[in-house]
Structures are given as structure tokens and as C-alpha cells.
C-alpha positions in Angstrom: 5.2 -22.2 4.9 7.1 -21.5 1.6 5.9 -19.1 -1.1 4.3 -21.6 -3.3 2.3 -23.1 -0.4 1.1 -19.6 0.6 0.1 -18.8 -3.0 -1.8 -22.0 -3.2 -3.5 -21.5 0.2 -4.6 -18.0 -0.7 -5.9 -19.1 -4.1 -7.8 -21.9 -2.5 -9.3 -19.5 0.2 -10.4 -17.0 -2.5 -11.8 -19.8 -4.6 -13.8 -21.2 -1.7 -15.1 -17.6 -0.9 -16.2 -17.1 -4.4 -20.0 -17.4 -3.6 -19.6 -14.7 -1.0 -17.5 -12.4 -3.1 -18.9 -9.2 -4.6 -16.9 -7.1 -7.1 -17.6 -3.4 -7.3 -16.0 -0.8 -9.6 -14.8 1.7 -7.0 -15.8 2.3 -3.4 -13.9 5.6 -3.1 -15.7 7.1 -6.1 -19.1 6.0 -4.8 -18.3 7.4 -1.3 -17.4 11.1 -1.8 -17.1 12.1 1.8 -16.6 10.8 5.3 -20.0 9.3 6.2 -20.3 6.0 8.0 -24.0 5.7 7.1 -23.2 6.2 3.4 -20.6 3.4 3.5 -23.2 1.1 5.2 -25.8 2.0 2.5 -23.2 1.4 -0.2 -22.3 -2.0 1.1 -25.9 -3.0 1.8 -26.8 -2.1 -1.9 -24.4 -4.9 -3.0 -25.7 -7.4 -0.5 -23.1 -7.0 2.3 -24.4 -5.7 5.6 -21.7 -4.9 8.1 -24.3 -4.5 10.8 -25.3 -8.2 10.5 -22.3 -10.1 9.2 -18.5 -9.8 9.0 -17.6 -7.9 5.8 -14.1 -7.7 4.3 -13.6 -4.7 2.0 -10.6 -5.2 -0.2 -9.3 -2.2 -2.1 -6.2 -1.5 -4.1 -5.4 1.5 -1.8 -7.6 2.7 1.1 -8.2 6.5 0.9 -8.5 8.4 4.1 -12.2 9.1 3.7 -13.0 5.4 3.3 -10.8 4.5 6.3 -12.5 7.2 8.5 -16.0 6.1 7.4 -15.2 2.4 8.2 -13.5 2.8 11.5 -16.8 2.9 13.5 -18.1 -0.4 12.1 -17.2 -3.3 14.3 -17.8 -6.0 11.7 -16.3 -4.2 8.7 -12.6 -5.0 8.0 -10.9 -2.9 5.4 -7.7 -4.2 3.8 -5.5 -3.6 0.7 -5.0 -6.2 -1.9 -1.2 -6.3 -1.2 -1.6 -7.0 2.5 -4.5 -9.4 2.3 -4.1 -12.5 4.6 -5.6 -15.9 4.4 -7.3 -15.6 7.8 -8.9 -12.3 6.6 -10.6 -14.2 3.7 -11.6 -17.2 5.8 -13.1 -15.2 8.7 -15.3 -13.0 6.5 -18.9 -13.8 5.9 -19.0 -11.5 2.8 -16.1 -10.1 0.7 -16.5 -6.9 -1.2 -13.6 -6.3 -3.6 -12.8 -3.5 -6.0 -12.0 -4.3 -9.6 -8.4 -3.0 -9.3 -7.8 -5.2 -6.3 -9.3 -8.2 -8.0 -7.0 -7.6 -11.0 -4.0 -7.5 -8.7 -5.0 -10.6 -6.8 -5.7 -12.5 -10.0 -2.3 -11.6 -11.3 -0.5 -12.3 -8.0 -2.2 -15.7 -7.2 -3.0 -16.7 -10.7 -0.6 -17.7 -13.4 1.1 -14.3 -13.9 4.8 -14.0 -13.7 6.6 -11.8 -11.2 7.3 -9.2 -13.9 3.6 -9.0 -14.8 2.6 -8.5 -11.2 5.2 -5.7 -10.7 4.0 -4.0 -13.9 0.4 -4.2 -12.8 1.3 -2.9 -9.4 3.0 0.2 -11.0 0.0 0.7 -13.4 -2.5 0.5 -10.5 -0.4 2.9 -8.4 -0.4 5.4 -11.2 -4.2 5.1 -11.6 -4.7 5.6 -7.8 -2.5 8.7 -7.7 -4.4 10.2 -10.6 -7.7 9.5 -9.0 -6.5 11.1 -5.7 -5.5 14.3 -7.6 -8.8 14.5 -9.3 -10.7 14.0 -6.1 -8.6 16.6 -4.3 -9.2 19.2 -7.1 -12.9 18.5 -7.0 -13.1 18.9 -3.2 -11.3 22.2 -3.5 -13.6 23.4 -6.2 -16.6 22.5 -4.1 -15.2 24.2 -1.1 -14.6 27.4 -3.1 -18.1 27.1 -4.6 -19.5 26.9 -1.2 -18.0 30.3 -0.4 -19.3 31.7 -3.7 -15.8 32.5 -4.9 -15.7 30.3 -7.9 -19.2 31.3 -9.2 -18.5 34.9 -8.6 -15.3 34.8 -10.6 -17.0 33.1 -13.5 -19.8 35.7 -13.5 -17.2 38.5 -13.5 -15.3 36.9 -16.3 -18.4 36.6 -18.5 -19.2 40.3 -17.9 -15.7 41.3 -18.8 -15.0 42.7 -15.3 -11.6 42.3 -14.0 -10.8 42.9 -10.3 -7.6 44.9 -9.9 -6.7 45.4 -6.3 -3.9 47.7 -5.3 -1.1 46.3 -3.3 -0.9 47.3 0.3 2.3 49.2 0.8 3.7 49.3 4.3 4.1 52.8 5.7 7.7 53.8 5.7 7.1 56.1 8.7 6.1 53.2 11.0 8.8 51.4 12.6 
């Protein structure tokens, strides 16, 4: 099958799946941690129940916490927009797709030129990397807050207290 036939077949498959397609802003933002039940609830809230039907979740990039949350669900298939196959679309009863992935698929299988698709790919990759950095920093802040270190530092700064700890010097006589 040549490239034009593949493009037409995928566009036709996506068009025929349009009634079963649900677009969501971002799954990874709505799912902050690794919880299968939270992912099931999120999908059920948009009308896709991976417990009752085959659900295809299409994302621009699949973060680790989403992958780990989805791995226990037998009828949930997670895929990226770049590696989406025609059979994936045809076998799914319900398709949940992120906005970024939809933009990419529209550009790739629509009327966009190769340069426009490459430019969009770079733009989306930059957005994804920025989102990953923000999520990592937030997770670190929450982990530190759980230990009371962040809040304690803020309170000491407000009071004008500065912790100065002496450096531990190794004993010269040991050895």
C-alpha cells in the first residue's frame, strides 16, 4: 500500500469513527498520579468505559504515569498520534483523543504539507517537554511539602531567621 492510499485509509477510518470519538484537553493533567481507578473515572466521565467496551486513548506523548495507570485495563489501548494504526481505530468501540494529538492527526491526514506537519511536530514536542518539566517540579514541591521542609523554610524566611549550619570538618587525627 503506498503512502497516499495509507493516508486515505486512515482519514476514512477516522471519519467513520467520528461518532465514537471524544476530544479531551489533556489526560496527563487530569490524572496527576498513578491510579488506575482515577483513569477509569476520567474516561467514564467522557463516556468511555474501559470496563465495558474497547477504548482507544490517543495522546501526543504517553507520560509514564498514564502508561502505568492504563496497563491493568484489558480493554484500554493507549497509543501516540504518530504511531496510530488503522486497525487500532477500526477495532475500538470508543476513541478518546487529546487535543494535541487531534491537531497532529488533522495536519498529517488532512491537507497540510509535509513542512507544516514537521513544524507542528516540533511545536507539540516543545509543549510536551515544558509540561513534563512543570509536572516534575510540582511533584518535587509536593514531596518536600509532605516532609514539611518547604513550609518550614517559608516560615523561617518570613520571620527573618536564617539557618547557618557549620561544616563538618573531618578529624585530622583519624586515619
